C-alpha positions as CSV (number, residue, x, y, z in Angstrom):
1,M,9.2,12.3,38.2
2,T,7.3,12.2,34.9
3,T,8.8,12.1,31.5
4,P,7.8,15.1,29.4
5,K,5.7,14.2,26.3
6,K,7.5,14.4,23.0
7,K,5.9,16.8,20.5
8,I,4.8,14.8,17.5
9,D,5.9,16.2,14.2
10,M,2.8,15.8,11.9
11,F,3.3,15.4,8.2
12,L,1.0,18.1,7.0
13,P,-1.4,20.8,8.2
14,E,-4.9,19.3,8.1
15,E,-6.0,21.8,5.4
16,Q,-3.2,20.4,3.1
17,D,-3.9,16.7,3.7
18,P,-4.7,15.2,0.2
19,R,-6.9,12.5,1.9
20,E,-9.4,15.1,3.0
21,G,-12.3,16.2,0.9
22,G,-13.1,13.0,-0.9
23,P,-16.6,11.8,-1.4
24,S,-18.7,11.0,1.7
25,L,-22.1,9.4,2.2
26,G,-21.6,7.6,-1.1
27,D,-22.9,4.2,-2.1
28,E,-21.1,1.0,-1.3
29,R,-18.7,1.2,-4.2
30,A,-17.8,4.8,-3.6
31,T,-17.2,4.2,0.0
32,Y,-14.8,1.3,-0.6
33,V,-13.0,3.1,-3.3
34,E,-12.6,6.3,-1.2
35,Y,-11.2,4.3,1.8
36,L,-8.7,2.6,-0.5
37,R,-7.7,5.9,-2.0
38,C,-7.0,7.3,1.5
39,Q,-5.0,4.3,2.5
40,R,-2.9,4.5,-0.7
41,L,-2.2,8.2,0.0
42,T,-1.2,7.4,3.6
43,L,1.5,5.1,2.3
44,E,2.8,7.9,0.0
45,L,2.7,10.4,2.9
46,K,4.7,8.0,5.1
47,C,7.4,7.8,2.5
48,A,7.5,11.4,1.3
49,G,10.7,13.3,1.5
50,L,13.0,10.3,2.2
51,D,16.1,9.3,0.3
52,A,16.9,5.7,-0.9
53,E,18.9,4.9,2.2
54,Q,16.1,6.0,4.5
55,L,13.4,4.2,2.5
56,A,15.4,1.0,2.6
57,R,16.3,1.2,6.3
58,R,15.2,-2.0,8.1
59,S,13.0,-1.9,11.2
60,V,14.8,-4.2,13.6
61,E,16.6,-7.5,13.4
62,P,15.6,-10.1,12.1
63,S,12.9,-8.3,10.1
64,S,13.5,-7.3,6.5
65,M,10.7,-4.7,6.7
66,S,11.3,-1.2,5.3
67,L,9.2,1.5,3.8
68,L,10.6,0.7,0.4
69,G,9.8,-3.0,1.0
70,L,6.2,-2.0,1.8
71,V,5.9,0.0,-1.4
72,R,7.2,-3.1,-3.4
73,H,4.9,-5.4,-1.3
74,M,1.8,-3.3,-2.0
75,A,2.6,-3.2,-5.7
76,E,2.7,-7.0,-5.6
77,V,-0.6,-7.1,-3.6
78,E,-2.3,-4.8,-6.0
79,R,-1.1,-6.8,-8.9
80,A,-2.2,-10.1,-7.4
81,W,-5.7,-9.0,-6.6
82,F,-6.6,-6.8,-9.5
83,R,-4.6,-8.3,-12.4
84,R,-4.5,-11.9,-11.5
85,V,-7.6,-12.5,-9.5
86,L,-10.2,-10.0,-10.6
87,S,-9.0,-9.6,-14.2
88,G,-7.8,-13.2,-14.7
89,Q,-4.5,-12.1,-16.3
90,D,-1.5,-14.2,-16.4
91,A,0.6,-11.6,-14.7
92,P,3.8,-13.0,-13.1
93,R,5.0,-11.7,-9.7
94,R,7.2,-8.7,-9.9
95,Y,9.6,-9.5,-7.2
96,S,9.4,-13.1,-6.1
97,P,9.5,-16.2,-8.2
98,E,6.3,-18.4,-8.0
99,G,6.2,-20.2,-4.7
100,E,8.7,-17.9,-3.0
101,F,7.9,-14.9,-0.9
102,D,9.5,-11.8,0.7
103,H,11.7,-10.8,-2.3
104,D,9.7,-7.6,-2.3
105,F,11.2,-6.9,1.1
106,D,14.6,-8.6,0.6
107,G,15.2,-6.7,-2.7
108,A,14.4,-3.3,-1.2
109,V,17.9,-2.0,-1.2
110,A,19.2,1.6,-0.8
111,D,19.6,2.2,-4.6
112,P,17.8,5.2,-6.2
113,A,17.1,3.0,-9.3
114,V,15.3,0.4,-7.0
115,V,13.3,3.2,-5.4
116,T,12.3,4.7,-8.8
117,E,11.3,1.2,-10.1
118,A,9.3,0.5,-6.9
119,W,7.3,3.7,-7.1
120,A,6.7,3.2,-10.9
121,A,5.5,-0.4,-10.3
122,W,3.2,0.7,-7.5
123,R,1.8,3.5,-9.5
124,D,1.3,1.2,-12.5
125,E,-0.6,-1.3,-10.4
126,V,-2.7,1.3,-8.7
127,A,-3.6,2.8,-12.1
128,F,-4.6,-0.6,-13.3
129,A,-6.8,-1.2,-10.2
130,E,-8.4,2.2,-10.5
131,Q,-9.2,1.5,-14.2
132,Y,-10.6,-1.9,-13.3
133,L,-12.7,-0.3,-10.5
134,S,-14.1,2.4,-12.8
135,H,-16.0,-0.3,-14.6
136,A,-16.8,-2.5,-11.6
137,T,-20.3,-1.6,-10.7
138,D,-21.5,-4.8,-9.0
139,M,-19.7,-5.3,-5.7
140,A,-21.2,-8.8,-5.4
141,A,-19.8,-9.9,-8.7
142,V,-17.8,-13.1,-8.1
143,V,-14.7,-14.4,-9.9
144,T,-13.0,-17.8,-9.4
145,D,-9.3,-17.6,-9.0
146,R,-6.8,-20.1,-10.4
147,H,-7.0,-22.2,-7.3
148,G,-10.8,-22.5,-7.6
149,N,-11.6,-20.1,-4.8
150,Q,-14.4,-17.7,-5.3
151,V,-14.2,-14.0,-4.3
152,S,-16.3,-11.0,-4.8
153,V,-15.2,-7.5,-5.8
154,R,-16.5,-6.3,-2.4
155,E,-14.2,-8.8,-0.6
156,V,-11.2,-7.7,-2.6
157,L,-11.8,-4.1,-1.8
158,V,-12.3,-4.7,1.9
159,H,-9.1,-6.9,1.9
160,M,-7.2,-4.1,0.2
161,V,-8.2,-1.5,2.7
162,E,-7.3,-3.9,5.5
163,E,-3.9,-4.7,3.9
164,Y,-3.0,-1.1,3.5
165,A,-4.2,-0.2,7.0
166,R,-2.1,-2.9,8.6
167,H,1.0,-2.0,6.6
168,N,0.4,1.7,7.2
169,G,0.6,0.9,10.9
170,H,4.0,-0.6,10.2
171,A,4.9,2.5,8.1
172,D,4.1,4.7,11.1
173,F,6.7,3.0,13.2
174,L,9.3,2.8,10.4
175,R,9.0,6.5,9.7
176,E,9.1,7.5,13.3
177,R,12.3,5.5,13.7
178,I,13.8,7.3,10.7
179,D,13.1,10.9,11.6
180,G,10.7,11.1,14.4
181,R,7.7,12.0,12.3
182,A,4.5,10.3,13.4
183,G,0.7,10.5,13.0
184,Q,-1.6,11.1,10.2
């Protein structure tokens, strides 16, 4: 006996997908920026329409991962790479004291004010990154971080796409667990 396949509830019809229609066949910079834009939109799609409790719902014990935690984490990642590393700003962590980690996930609680702050922080960091990238024309430009490591704009962009893609995979499973929606 075979188990019937479950119908997957897609998020949007393809013609309404905000990730479609961006630039294609662009230069190196445009390609990286477009892939990053699409990954950011994917995170937003995975979280769309959920309340504070659903966004803060943990995956499985002992993990503290939640969609809200992912939003907070990605705000922190955007801040680290674009403000601290590429721009050289002394921008403290938003959620974790220096030397500690995972407060972005641990502090993701089912409180509408926490949700509002997380999205505002993420949007603020994305806006800063977009502004930075609007002036970054040399993908090979190298900066030295506070630990003496050198990194290029290209490497940061590739890392950001990878970071979002990895966590968007987590978001797929988290969202499917919440309401059965999957894909896209």
